[in-house]
C-alpha angles and dihedrals in degrees: 000000000000130000136214119211117227135176116259100251091219092062118102121215129210116182108218100189139303089302099063153306144255122238126198123195109198091190092065098018088234129145123207125192115210128200119215093276093049090047090051090053091046089055091050089054089062085070097049100247129179119237089255092053090047092048093050092049092049091049090053093046097042102032094161093072119088113255095235091053092049093053094048094044092050093049091050093047094048093045092050096044091048092048093053093044104249094112128035132202122228108203116220130185123224110250117236122222116259 
C-alpha cells in the first residue's frame, strides 16, 4: 500500500512572508509555524503527493542540501505533521495488471 499526503481541510493557513507560514488547526486548537521548506512541503500536500514525489520536488527546489538529509527531514516532517493532525494520509493500493 502507498499513501498520498494531503492537507487537513480544516487547517487555516496564514502566509507570514517568503520565509514561512503559520497554520492553525481548529480541531485541536494547535498552531504550527513553518519555515520555507515546511511551507513548500505543505503546498505539495495540496496536490496529494506521495513521500517519494515530495522528496524529489524538495531535492529539485533545495539542491544545496545533501540527499540523505532531505529524505530523513521529510520523513520526520511528514510523520510529525500527520501525528498532530495537520496532514492526512490517503491510503492507495497498487493496481495489478489485468
